[in-house]
Z-matrix of the N, CA and C atoms (Angstrom, degrees):
N
C 1 1.468
C 2 1.526 1 110.25
N 3 1.346 2 116.74 1 -46.55
C 4 1.460 3 120.84 2 179.51
C 5 1.512 4 110.81 3 -61.12
N 6 1.346 5 116.08 4 -40.46
C 7 1.460 6 119.64 5 -179.69
C 8 1.521 7 110.49 6 -64.06
N 9 1.344 8 117.51 7 -40.15
C 10 1.463 9 120.41 8 179.27
C 11 1.519 10 110.73 9 -64.54
N 12 1.321 11 117.14 10 -43.98
C 13 1.463 12 120.98 11 -179.29
C 14 1.523 13 110.75 12 -61.13
N 15 1.314 14 117.41 13 -41.47
C 16 1.463 15 120.58 14 -177.77
C 17 1.523 16 111.86 15 -70.67
N 18 1.330 17 117.91 16 -16.68
C 19 1.463 18 120.36 17 176.53
C 20 1.525 19 112.01 18 -79.26
N 21 1.329 20 117.08 19 -16.86
C 22 1.459 21 120.62 20 177.87
C 23 1.522 22 108.74 21 -73.65
N 24 1.331 23 119.18 22 134.00
C 25 1.470 24 121.42 23 -179.84
C 26 1.522 25 111.93 24 -56.38
N 27 1.333 26 118.27 25 152.70
C 28 1.475 27 121.64 26 -167.00
C 29 1.519 28 115.80 27 -61.39
N 30 1.333 29 118.82 28 -41.05
C 31 1.467 30 119.29 29 -178.09
C 32 1.522 31 110.53 30 -67.38
N 33 1.319 32 116.43 31 -46.80
C 34 1.465 33 120.40 32 177.53
C 35 1.523 34 110.59 33 -62.91
N 36 1.334 35 117.50 34 -40.91
C 37 1.469 36 121.01 35 -179.26
C 38 1.527 37 111.12 36 -62.75
N 39 1.319 38 117.41 37 -43.65
C 40 1.461 39 120.58 38 179.62
C 41 1.523 40 110.90 39 -65.19
N 42 1.327 41 116.39 40 -42.12
C 43 1.468 42 121.59 41 178.04
C 44 1.520 43 110.64 42 -61.96
N 45 1.317 44 117.14 43 -44.73
C 46 1.463 45 121.71 44 178.70
C 47 1.524 46 110.96 45 -62.30
N 48 1.334 47 116.89 46 -46.69
C 49 1.462 48 121.03 47 -177.62
C 50 1.529 49 111.39 48 -62.67
N 51 1.323 50 117.29 49 -43.54
C 52 1.461 51 120.84 50 -179.66
C 53 1.530 52 111.29 51 -66.94
N 54 1.324 53 116.46 52 -36.20
C 55 1.464 54 120.27 53 179.45
C 56 1.526 55 111.22 54 -67.26
N 57 1.333 56 116.77 55 -45.83
C 58 1.464 57 120.67 56 178.62
C 59 1.525 58 110.35 57 -64.47
N 60 1.337 59 116.96 58 -43.29
C 61 1.462 60 120.94 59 -179.08
C 62 1.535 61 110.94 60 -63.04
N 63 1.325 62 117.10 61 -39.22
C 64 1.466 63 120.52 62 -179.70
C 65 1.521 64 111.21 63 -65.93
N 66 1.334 65 117.14 64 -45.52
C 67 1.468 66 119.90 65 179.76
C 68 1.524 67 111.25 66 -66.30
N 69 1.331 68 117.59 67 -37.11
C 70 1.462 69 120.00 68 177.10
C 71 1.525 70 111.20 69 -66.57
N 72 1.331 71 116.22 70 -37.17
C 73 1.467 72 119.57 71 178.70
C 74 1.525 73 110.75 72 -63.95
N 75 1.328 74 116.68 73 -38.31
C 76 1.467 75 120.17 74 176.83
C 77 1.525 76 109.99 75 -69.81
N 78 1.330 77 116.34 76 -43.13
C 79 1.463 78 120.92 77 -179.29
C 80 1.523 79 111.23 78 -60.77
N 81 1.331 80 116.72 79 -36.00
C 82 1.472 81 121.82 80 -179.80
C 83 1.525 82 112.17 81 -88.65
N 84 1.318 83 116.75 82 5.82
C 85 1.462 84 123.85 83 176.96
C 86 1.528 85 112.76 84 61.85
N 87 1.314 86 115.50 85 30.08
C 88 1.471 87 119.97 86 172.25
C 89 1.522 88 109.13 87 -73.79
N 90 1.339 89 115.61 88 -40.36
C 91 1.457 90 122.39 89 173.99
C 92 1.528 91 107.48 90 -133.82
N 93 1.314 92 116.16 91 169.83
C 94 1.466 93 121.28 92 176.29
C 95 1.527 94 109.01 93 -118.62
N 96 1.341 95 117.48 94 156.90
C 97 1.468 96 119.36 95 176.57
C 98 1.524 97 113.12 96 -57.13
N 99 1.333 98 116.80 97 -27.95
C 100 1.463 99 119.89 98 179.55
C 101 1.521 100 112.25 99 -65.19
N 102 1.325 101 116.64 100 -20.84
C 103 1.465 102 120.72 101 177.46
C 104 1.522 103 112.96 102 -88.94
N 105 1.331 104 117.05 103 -4.77
C 106 1.467 105 120.93 104 -172.24
C 107 1.518 106 114.31 105 -114.94
N 108 1.336 107 117.72 106 -24.81
C 109 1.462 108 119.65 107 -172.02
C 110 1.532 109 111.16 108 -68.41
N 111 1.330 110 114.95 109 161.12
C 112 1.464 111 119.41 110 -177.76
C 113 1.520 112 111.35 111 -103.71
N 114 1.320 113 114.71 112 135.10
C 115 1.461 114 122.91 113 164.91
C 116 1.517 115 106.42 114 -150.17
N 117 1.326 116 116.72 115 147.29
C 118 1.459 117 119.53 116 -178.74
C 119 1.519 118 111.41 117 -61.93
N 120 1.325 119 116.75 118 -38.35
C 121 1.460 120 119.84 119 -179.16
C 122 1.521 121 111.17 120 -64.23
N 123 1.343 122 116.86 121 -47.76
C 124 1.465 123 119.97 122 -178.94
C 125 1.524 124 111.40 123 -66.04
N 126 1.331 125 116.88 124 -41.50
C 127 1.460 126 120.61 125 -174.67
C 128 1.516 127 112.43 126 -71.80
N 129 1.328 128 117.43 127 -40.10
C 130 1.461 129 120.20 128 -171.67
C 131 1.531 130 112.86 129 -108.74
N 132 1.310 131 117.65 130 -47.95
C 133 1.467 132 119.40 131 -178.69
C 134 1.527 133 111.14 132 -71.37
N 135 1.336 134 117.21 133 -40.73
C 136 1.461 135 121.21 134 -178.48
C 137 1.522 136 113.48 135 -93.35
N 138 1.318 137 116.49 136 10.08
C 139 1.470 138 122.50 137 174.95
C 140 1.533 139 112.73 138 54.77
N 141 1.331 140 115.51 139 52.75
C 142 1.468 141 121.67 140 176.26
C 143 1.532 142 108.86 141 -125.12
N 144 1.332 143 116.91 142 65.50
C 145 1.472 144 120.69 143 -171.43
C 146 1.521 145 114.28 144 -66.44
N 147 1.341 146 118.26 145 -18.85
C 148 1.468 147 119.33 146 -179.65
C 149 1.524 148 112.11 147 -60.95
N 150 1.338 149 117.55 148 -22.29
C 151 1.457 150 120.79 149 -179.76
C 152 1.526 151 112.13 150 -62.75
N 153 1.330 152 116.70 151 -25.49
C 154 1.464 153 120.88 152 178.18
C 155 1.524 154 110.54 153 -60.87
N 156 1.333 155 116.50 154 -31.88
C 157 1.462 156 121.34 155 -179.71
C 158 1.527 157 112.51 156 -96.77
N 159 1.330 158 116.87 157 -45.33
C 160 1.471 159 119.27 158 -170.26
C 161 1.525 160 112.89 159 -63.46
N 162 1.332 161 117.32 160 -28.25
C 163 1.463 162 118.38 161 -178.68
C 164 1.524 163 111.85 162 -68.36
N 165 1.343 164 117.82 163 -16.53
C 166 1.458 165 121.57 164 178.17
C 167 1.532 166 112.58 165 -87.41
N 168 1.323 167 117.76 166 -7.09
C 169 1.452 168 120.56 167 -176.12
C 170 1.525 169 113.82 168 -114.34
N 171 1.317 170 117.48 169 -4.32
C 172 1.460 171 119.35 170 -179.26
C 173 1.521 172 109.76 171 -102.30
N 174 1.344 173 115.81 172 111.27
C 175 1.459 174 122.33 173 -179.09
C 176 1.527 175 111.99 174 -97.04
N 177 1.305 176 116.36 175 12.38
C 178 1.454 177 119.60 176 -179.96
C 179 1.515 178 112.00 177 98.58
N 180 1.329 179 117.51 178 178.15
C 181 1.474 180 121.33 179 179.75
C 182 1.522 181 110.72 180 -64.83
N 183 1.330 182 115.55 181 160.21
C 184 1.460 183 120.29 182 178.55
C 185 1.524 184 109.10 183 -61.99
N 186 1.325 185 115.64 184 116.59
C 187 1.463 186 121.07 185 -173.77
C 188 1.516 187 108.60 186 -162.95
N 189 1.329 188 116.40 187 179.14
C 190 1.460 189 121.03 188 176.60
C 191 1.519 190 110.94 189 -63.27
N 192 1.330 191 116.69 190 -38.92
C 193 1.466 192 120.61 191 178.34
C 194 1.526 193 111.00 192 -63.88
N 195 1.334 194 116.41 193 -39.79
C 196 1.464 195 121.84 194 177.08
C 197 1.530 196 110.38 195 -60.87
N 198 1.332 197 117.41 196 -47.37
C 199 1.462 198 121.91 197 179.74
C 200 1.524 199 110.56 198 -64.11
N 201 1.325 200 116.57 199 -41.51
C 202 1.467 201 121.81 200 179.66
C 203 1.521 202 111.21 201 -57.28
N 204 1.332 203 117.00 202 -53.76
C 205 1.460 204 120.34 203 -177.18
C 206 1.525 205 111.66 204 -67.08
N 207 1.325 206 116.29 205 -41.05
C 208 1.458 207 119.33 206 -177.93
C 209 1.528 208 111.28 207 -66.13
N 210 1.324 209 116.88 208 -41.16
C 211 1.463 210 120.30 209 -179.06
C 212 1.519 211 111.47 210 -64.24
N 213 1.324 212 117.61 211 -49.33
C 214 1.462 213 119.48 212 -175.18
C 215 1.527 214 112.02 213 -72.80
N 216 1.326 215 117.38 214 -36.44
C 217 1.465 216 117.26 215 176.70
C 218 1.520 217 110.27 216 -65.47
N 219 1.352 218 117.30 217 -43.04
C 220 1.455 219 119.83 218 -179.31
C 221 1.527 220 111.01 219 -63.63
N 222 1.321 221 116.82 220 -42.18
C 223 1.461 222 121.36 221 -177.72
C 224 1.527 223 111.66 222 -62.55
N 225 1.326 224 116.62 223 -50.75
C 226 1.463 225 118.58 224 -173.06
C 227 1.523 226 112.68 225 -85.66
N 228 1.324 227 117.67 226 -26.64
C 229 1.457 228 119.28 227 170.83
C 230 1.524 229 110.11 228 -64.25
N 231 1.326 230 116.07 229 -42.47
C 232 1.467 231 120.08 230 177.58
C 233 1.527 232 111.03 231 -62.19
N 234 1.327 233 117.15 232 -46.15
C 235 1.457 234 120.22 233 -178.62
C 236 1.523 235 111.52 234 -63.83
N 237 1.336 236 116.88 235 -38.30
C 238 1.459 237 119.99 236 178.54
C 239 1.520 238 110.97 237 -68.55
N 240 1.335 239 116.38 238 -42.79
C 241 1.465 240 120.04 239 -179.79
C 242 1.518 241 111.81 240 -66.37
N 243 1.327 242 117.23 241 -31.74
C 244 1.465 243 120.77 242 -179.44
C 245 1.523 244 113.10 243 -82.15
N 246 1.338 245 117.53 244 -17.91
C 247 1.462 246 120.11 245 -177.80
C 248 1.525 247 111.01 246 -107.28
N 249 1.307 248 117.03 247 -79.65
C 250 1.463 249 120.90 248 -176.26
C 251 1.522 250 113.02 249 -63.83
N 252 1.329 251 116.87 250 -30.31
C 253 1.465 252 119.84 251 -175.75
C 254 1.525 253 112.03 252 -114.95
N 255 1.322 254 116.49 253 26.71
C 256 1.464 255 119.58 254 174.97
C 257 1.527 256 109.14 255 -61.02
N 258 1.331 257 116.44 256 127.56
C 259 1.470 258 122.59 257 -177.54
C 260 1.524 259 112.34 258 61.71
N 261 1.337 260 116.70 259 23.53
C 262 1.465 261 121.28 260 177.59
C 263 1.528 262 109.08 261 -133.75
N 264 1.318 263 115.69 262 54.40
C 265 1.464 264 120.50 263 -176.48
C 266 1.522 265 111.34 264 -60.50
N 267 1.332 266 116.33 265 -41.12
C 268 1.463 267 120.06 266 -178.64
C 269 1.522 268 111.02 267 -63.99
N 270 1.328 269 117.36 268 -40.15
C 271 1.464 270 120.52 269 179.61
C 272 1.525 271 111.26 270 -65.13
N 273 1.336 272 116.72 271 -37.39
C 274 1.465 273 119.24 272 179.75
C 275 1.530 274 110.62 273 -69.43
N 276 1.331 275 116.42 274 -42.12
C 277 1.461 276 119.63 275 176.89
C 278 1.524 277 110.28 276 -63.39
N 279 1.329 278 117.61 277 -37.28
C 280 1.457 279 122.09 278 178.80
C 281 1.533 280 110.39 279 -64.41
N 282 1.328 281 116.45 280 -41.14
C 283 1.460 282 120.59 281 176.54
C 284 1.528 283 110.55 282 -59.87
N 285 1.322 284 117.34 283 -46.87
C 286 1.471 285 120.95 284 -179.79
C 287 1.523 286 110.93 285 -66.02
N 288 1.322 287 117.11 286 -36.57
C 289 1.465 288 121.32 287 179.25
C 290 1.524 289 110.92 288 -64.07
N 291 1.334 290 116.94 289 -48.90
C 292 1.459 291 120.32 290 179.26
C 293 1.530 292 111.31 291 -64.56
N 294 1.318 293 116.50 292 -37.76
C 295 1.468 294 120.22 293 177.10
C 296 1.527 295 110.54 294 -64.04
N 297 1.324 296 116.25 295 -39.06
C 298 1.472 297 120.55 296 178.32
C 299 1.526 298 110.96 297 -63.33
N 300 1.326 299 116.52 298 -40.93
C 301 1.467 300 119.59 299 178.26
C 302 1.528 301 110.97 300 -62.28
N 303 1.323 302 117.06 301 -42.26
C 304 1.466 303 120.35 302 178.36
C 305 1.522 304 110.71 303 -63.16
N 306 1.327 305 116.89 304 -41.94
C 307 1.464 306 120.33 305 -179.96
C 308 1.528 307 111.36 306 -65.88
N 309 1.327 308 116.93 307 -39.46
C 310 1.466 309 120.09 308 177.54
C 311 1.525 310 110.78 309 -63.08
N 312 1.325 311 116.39 310 -39.27
C 313 1.462 312 120.14 311 178.85
C 314 1.521 313 111.50 312 -66.72
N 315 1.343 314 116.63 313 -33.81
C 316 1.464 315 120.92 314 -178.60
C 317 1.528 316 113.47 315 -83.33
N 318 1.327 317 116.88 316 -19.98
C 319 1.473 318 120.38 317 -171.72
C 320 1.525 319 114.15 318 -56.47
N 321 1.345 320 120.87 319 -38.79
C 322 1.472 321 117.74 320 178.90
C 323 1.524 322 112.87 321 -65.77
N 324 1.338 323 117.15 322 -27.38
C 325 1.460 324 120.65 323 -178.01
C 326 1.519 325 112.24 324 -73.14
N 327 1.337 326 116.17 325 -29.99
C 328 1.468 327 120.21 326 -176.34
C 329 1.528 328 112.20 327 -111.60
N 330 1.335 329 116.39 328 -0.36
C 331 1.472 330 121.44 329 175.48
C 332 1.525 331 112.08 330 56.20
N 333 1.339 332 115.71 331 52.94
C 334 1.465 333 121.07 332 178.30
C 335 1.522 334 109.09 333 -111.54
N 336 1.329 335 117.89 334 108.87
C 337 1.471 336 119.61 335 -178.93
C 338 1.523 337 112.81 336 -73.47
N 339 1.348 338 117.30 337 -25.88
C 340 1.462 339 121.21 338 178.72
C 341 1.530 340 108.93 339 -121.22
N 342 1.333 341 115.14 340 131.83
C 343 1.462 342 120.79 341 -174.08
C 344 1.520 343 112.06 342 -116.27
N 345 1.326 344 116.94 343 17.56
C 346 1.466 345 120.65 344 -177.70
C 347 1.522 346 111.63 345 -63.82
N 348 1.323 347 117.50 346 -49.30
C 349 1.461 348 119.13 347 -178.75
C 350 1.520 349 111.27 348 -68.39
N 351 1.332 350 116.84 349 -32.57
C 352 1.468 351 120.04 350 176.68
C 353 1.526 352 110.60 351 -62.63
N 354 1.325 353 116.69 352 -46.79
C 355 1.463 354 120.07 353 179.34
C 356 1.524 355 110.44 354 -66.57
N 357 1.323 356 117.71 355 -35.16
C 358 1.465 357 120.89 356 -179.96
C 359 1.528 358 111.79 357 -62.07
N 360 1.327 359 116.70 358 -29.43
C 361 1.466 360 119.90 359 -179.33
C 362 1.529 361 112.75 360 -78.60
N 363 1.311 362 117.87 361 -13.28
C 364 1.477 363 119.76 362 178.37
C 365 1.529 364 111.42 363 -64.00
N 366 1.341 365 119.88 364 -55.05
C 367 1.473 366 118.22 365 177.33
C 368 1.518 367 113.40 366 -64.48
N 369 1.343 368 117.80 367 -32.80
C 370 1.468 369 120.22 368 176.72
C 371 1.521 370 109.73 369 -60.39
N 372 1.325 371 116.20 370 -46.51
C 373 1.466 372 120.26 371 -178.02
C 374 1.526 373 110.99 372 -65.78
N 375 1.338 374 116.78 373 -46.97
C 376 1.463 375 119.68 374 -177.48
C 377 1.523 376 110.85 375 -64.05
N 378 1.331 377 117.40 376 -41.54
C 379 1.463 378 119.33 377 177.41
C 380 1.524 379 110.13 378 -60.27
N 381 1.322 380 117.30 379 -42.76
C 382 1.465 381 119.96 380 -177.51
C 383 1.521 382 111.65 381 -64.01
N 384 1.340 383 117.82 382 -34.27
C 385 1.457 384 119.76 383 -179.64
C 386 1.527 385 111.85 384 -78.31
N 387 1.331 386 116.57 385 -25.33
C 388 1.466 387 119.71 386 -179.96
C 389 1.530 388 112.36 387 -86.35
N 390 1.327 389 117.14 388 -7.67
C 391 1.463 390 121.13 389 178.41
C 392 1.531 391 108.74 390 -132.03
N 393 1.337 392 117.61 391 60.61
C 394 1.469 393 121.08 392 -170.57
C 395 1.517 394 114.97 393 -65.07
N 396 1.320 395 118.30 394 -24.33
C 397 1.464 396 119.87 395 -176.79
C 398 1.526 397 113.61 396 -96.94
N 399 1.330 398 117.10 397 2.86
C 400 1.465 399 120.99 398 -178.03
C 401 1.524 400 110.91 399 -78.36
N 402 1.336 401 118.19 400 124.84
C 403 1.479 402 119.59 401 176.26
C 404 1.530 403 110.13 402 -78.92
N 405 1.300 404 116.20 403 141.00
C 406 1.467 405 122.54 404 179.52
C 407 1.521 406 108.76 405 -120.38
N 408 1.323 407 116.52 406 125.05
C 409 1.462 408 121.51 407 175.95
C 410 1.526 409 108.30 408 -99.35
N 411 1.321 410 116.75 409 107.14
C 412 1.458 411 120.68 410 179.75
C 413 1.522 412 110.03 411 -79.23
N 414 1.333 413 114.80 412 111.20
C 415 1.461 414 122.12 413 179.85
C 416 1.529 415 112.11 414 56.04
N 417 1.332 416 116.02 415 24.99
C 418 1.456 417 120.53 416 178.48
C 419 1.511 418 114.21 417 69.07
N 420 1.342 419 117.00 418 14.50
C 421 1.471 420 120.51 419 -175.67
C 422 1.527 421 111.19 420 -111.07
N 423 1.334 422 116.15 421 -52.71
C 424 1.456 423 122.22 422 -176.12
C 425 1.523 424 109.24 423 -114.56
N 426 1.313 425 117.09 424 132.79
C 427 1.462 426 121.59 425 176.71
C 428 1.524 427 109.35 426 -107.37
N 429 1.318 428 115.26 427 126.35
C 430 1.461 429 121.32 428 178.95
C 431 1.516 430 108.00 429 -131.90
N 432 1.317 431 117.24 430 164.36
C 433 1.452 432 120.60 431 174.10
C 434 1.524 433 108.95 432 -84.03
N 435 1.313 434 116.62 433 154.52
C 436 1.464 435 121.92 434 -170.88
C 437 1.528 436 114.70 435 -54.88
N 438 1.343 437 120.50 436 -39.74
C 439 1.474 438 118.35 437 -178.68
C 440 1.525 439 114.65 438 -60.14
N 441 1.343 440 117.38 439 -21.64
C 442 1.464 441 120.09 440 179.34
C 443 1.535 442 112.44 441 -88.98
N 444 1.325 443 116.52 442 -4.42
C 445 1.467 444 120.36 443 -176.51
C 446 1.531 445 113.06 444 -58.99
N 447 1.341 446 119.77 445 -49.85
C 448 1.470 447 118.48 446 -177.62
C 449 1.524 448 113.49 447 -56.89
N 450 1.332 449 117.03 448 -44.26
C 451 1.462 450 119.33 449 -179.24
C 452 1.532 451 111.47 450 -67.08
N 453 1.331 452 116.33 451 -36.03
C 454 1.465 453 119.64 452 177.11
C 455 1.526 454 110.42 453 -63.33
N 456 1.325 455 116.52 454 -41.27
C 457 1.465 456 120.16 455 179.45
C 458 1.522 457 111.74 456 -69.79
N 459 1.336 458 116.84 457 -35.32
C 460 1.467 459 119.63 458 174.96
C 461 1.524 460 110.11 459 -60.20
N 462 1.332 461 116.52 460 -43.63
C 463 1.463 462 120.26 461 177.93
C 464 1.515 463 112.16 462 -62.69
N 465 1.330 464 116.73 463 -41.88
C 466 1.465 465 119.95 464 178.33
C 467 1.523 466 111.28 465 -65.04
N 468 1.329 467 116.26 466 -39.52
C 469 1.463 468 120.38 467 178.46
C 470 1.519 469 110.92 468 -61.35
N 471 1.318 470 115.91 469 -40.62
C 472 1.467 471 120.89 470 178.56
C 473 1.528 472 110.62 471 -62.59
N 474 1.343 473 116.06 472 -44.17
C 475 1.457 474 120.67 473 -179.67
C 476 1.523 475 110.74 474 -64.35
N 477 1.346 476 116.50 475 -45.03
C 478 1.466 477 120.90 476 -176.72
C 479 1.522 478 111.64 477 -66.89
N 480 1.338 479 116.53 478 -45.38
C 481 1.463 480 120.19 479 -176.14
C 482 1.517 481 112.10 480 -78.79
N 483 1.340 482 115.93 481 -27.25
C 484 1.454 483 119.63 482 -179.61
C 485 1.508 484 114.40 483 75.79
N 486 1.343 485 117.15 484 12.52
C 487 1.456 486 120.41 485 179.79
C 488 1.516 487 110.01 486 -141.27
N 489 1.324 488 116.51 487 145.37
C 490 1.460 489 120.97 488 -179.20
C 491 1.517 490 111.96 489 -69.44
N 492 1.361 491 117.01 490 -21.70
C 493 1.458 492 119.29 491 -173.94
C 494 1.525 493 111.51 492 -66.15
N 495 1.333 494 117.20 493 -36.57
C 496 1.463 495 120.02 494 176.56
C 497 1.522 496 109.81 495 -63.47
N 498 1.323 497 116.59 496 -41.49
C 499 1.461 498 120.59 497 178.40
C 500 1.518 499 110.85 498 -66.43
N 501 1.326 500 117.69 499 -34.79
C 502 1.463 501 120.90 500 179.19
C 503 1.521 502 110.72 501 -62.16
N 504 1.334 503 116.43 502 -42.73
C 505 1.460 504 119.82 503 177.47
C 506 1.513 505 112.26 504 -62.49
N 507 1.328 506 116.34 505 -39.88
C 508 1.460 507 120.16 506 179.17
C 509 1.528 508 110.79 507 -67.70
N 510 1.323 509 117.06 508 -37.86
C 511 1.468 510 120.79 509 178.69
C 512 1.525 511 111.56 510 -65.84
N 513 1.330 512 116.62 511 -37.86
C 514 1.464 513 119.65 512 175.67
C 515 1.523 514 109.88 513 -62.01
N 516 1.336 515 116.17 514 -39.88
C 517 1.459 516 119.96 515 176.85
C 518 1.521 517 111.86 516 -62.01
N 519 1.340 518 116.67 517 -39.98
C 520 1.472 519 120.49 518 177.05
C 521 1.522 520 110.43 519 -63.33
N 522 1.341 521 116.99 520 -40.61
C 523 1.463 522 120.55 521 179.72
C 524 1.522 523 111.19 522 -63.18
N 525 1.332 524 117.05 523 -44.27
C 526 1.460 525 120.76 524 178.10
C 527 1.527 526 110.30 525 -67.03
N 528 1.342 527 116.77 526 -38.58
C 529 1.457 528 120.11 527 175.58
C 530 1.515 529 111.66 528 -60.81
N 531 1.342 530 116.88 529 -38.70
C 532 1.470 531 120.30 530 178.97
C 533 1.523 532 110.70 531 -65.33
N 534 1.316 533 116.64 532 -41.33
C 535 1.466 534 120.29 533 177.81
C 536 1.525 535 110.13 534 -61.51
N 537 1.350 536 116.32 535 -46.09
C 538 1.463 537 120.01 536 179.01
C 539 1.514 538 112.00 537 -61.90
N 540 1.342 539 116.33 538 -43.78
C 541 1.473 540 120.04 539 178.60
C 542 1.524 541 111.09 540 -63.23
N 543 1.329 542 117.32 541 -43.87
C 544 1.458 543 120.78 542 -177.99
C 545 1.530 544 111.17 543 -63.58
N 546 1.321 545 116.90 544 -46.42
C 547 1.462 546 120.01 545 -177.59
C 548 1.526 547 111.96 546 -67.68
N 549 1.331 548 117.35 547 -37.09
C 550 1.463 549 120.67 548 -176.85
C 551 1.529 550 112.54 549 -83.27
N 552 1.336 551 116.93 550 -39.65
C 553 1.463 552 119.73 551 -170.80
C 554 1.520 553 113.87 552 -101.98
N 555 1.310 554 117.69 553 -29.71
C 556 1.466 555 120.67 554 -177.21
C 557 1.520 556 111.21 555 -102.62
N 558 1.323 557 116.72 556 -59.48
C 559 1.456 558 120.65 557 -178.30
C 560 1.525 559 111.51 558 -60.79
N 561 1.333 560 117.03 559 -46.55
C 562 1.470 561 119.71 560 -178.20
C 563 1.521 562 111.30 561 -62.24
N 564 1.325 563 117.00 562 -38.94
C 565 1.470 564 120.06 563 -178.29
C 566 1.523 565 112.34 564 -74.40
N 567 1.327 566 116.59 565 -42.88
C 568 1.457 567 120.42 566 -173.05
C 569 1.519 568 113.32 567 -84.09
N 570 1.328 569 117.29 568 -32.12
C 571 1.463 570 119.85 569 -170.26
C 572 1.519 571 114.75 570 -109.95
N 573 1.311 572 118.30 571 -26.45
C 574 1.468 573 119.39 572 -173.89
C 575 1.518 574 113.01 573 -124.65
N 576 1.311 575 118.02 574 10.63
C 577 1.461 576 119.74 575 178.09
C 578 1.504 577 114.46 576 73.10
N 579 1.352 578 117.45 577 19.31
C 580 1.460 579 119.64 578 173.76
C 581 1.508 580 115.53 579 108.24
N 582 1.362 581 118.11 580 -2.71
C 583 1.464 582 118.44 581 -178.61
C 584 1.524 583 110.71 582 -133.93
N 585 1.313 584 115.72 583 134.14
C 586 1.462 585 123.26 584 165.97
C 587 1.516 586 106.48 585 -140.06
N 588 1.337 587 118.23 586 161.93
C 589 1.470 588 119.60 587 176.37
C 590 1.517 589 113.00 588 -58.07
N 591 1.340 590 117.16 589 -19.07
C 592 1.457 591 120.79 590 -179.73
C 593 1.523 592 112.49 591 -85.53
N 594 1.330 593 117.35 592 -15.74
C 595 1.457 594 119.34 593 -173.86
C 596 1.525 595 112.81 594 -87.39
N 597 1.319 596 117.61 595 -21.93
C 598 1.455 597 120.76 596 179.84
C 599 1.516 598 110.56 597 -132.49
N 600 1.314 599 116.38 598 143.79
C 601 1.462 600 121.75 599 178.43
C 602 1.518 601 110.64 600 -68.33
N 603 1.325 602 117.60 601 155.03
C 604 1.473 603 119.88 602 174.40
C 605 1.527 604 110.68 603 -58.32
N 606 1.313 605 115.73 604 153.46
C 607 1.452 606 120.93 605 -176.40
C 608 1.524 607 112.52 606 -58.71
N 609 1.329 608 116.92 607 -36.22
C 610 1.464 609 118.98 608 -178.64
C 611 1.527 610 110.45 609 -63.41
N 612 1.327 611 117.23 610 -37.71
C 613 1.465 612 120.59 611 178.50
C 614 1.521 613 110.67 612 -72.46
N 615 1.327 614 117.12 613 -36.99
C 616 1.462 615 120.87 614 178.77
C 617 1.536 616 110.33 615 -65.35
N 618 1.322 617 116.25 616 -39.08
C 619 1.476 618 119.02 617 178.16
C 620 1.523 619 110.91 618 -67.51
N 621 1.352 620 116.35 619 -37.25
C 622 1.465 621 120.83 620 179.65
C 623 1.514 622 111.04 621 -60.57
N 624 1.331 623 117.67 622 -37.36
C 625 1.452 624 122.09 623 -179.17
C 626 1.523 625 112.67 624 -93.93
N 627 1.314 626 117.07 625 1.48
C 628 1.449 627 119.98 626 179.42
C 629 1.507 628 114.06 627 70.89
N 630 1.348 629 118.42 628 26.39
C 631 1.445 630 122.04 629 -178.02
C 632 1.530 631 113.03 630 -92.01
N 633 1.310 632 117.99 631 -3.59
C 634 1.460 633 121.03 632 -177.88
C 635 1.526 634 109.59 633 -77.39
């Protein structure tokens, strides 16, 4: 088990570990979801800044929906980090950071106190757009091409959770993933010759991760 965990790339591994630890802490009643959710009033007016981070790591109570989101985010985040962001840990963290800021800005509009599943769909979406010809076998039953993967998973999330609100969070994640993909892969290539401030992490972050 330890050997398998250490094979997961560092950003995905840290995200996975924090997500599991947060859900276990809630399950063991060390903390409650009310202490973790995000709202601008709680985070800034009531001086509880940890909510800016904790809402990205709580996938809900241990359940089928929890396993569903954790499995697919871990799988495709790992694949993206090992392919497009191989030896670019700082750039991948920068992508997730900017995506998190966009989700926080959108959260009041869609009334989502937890943005973990939304953020999890960002790497899923970007991976699917960067591998458009890859066939995906969902549970060995249905084969689809990679660009249809995010929508298929949104539908499965809706079925598993039984509520549209879970699907709404996943759709917001797809929208933010599309923005990230467009700015990094389309706009940067067509308009700026391959570079925008969004495509590469700041030098200080790159030096911290040894990517310079």
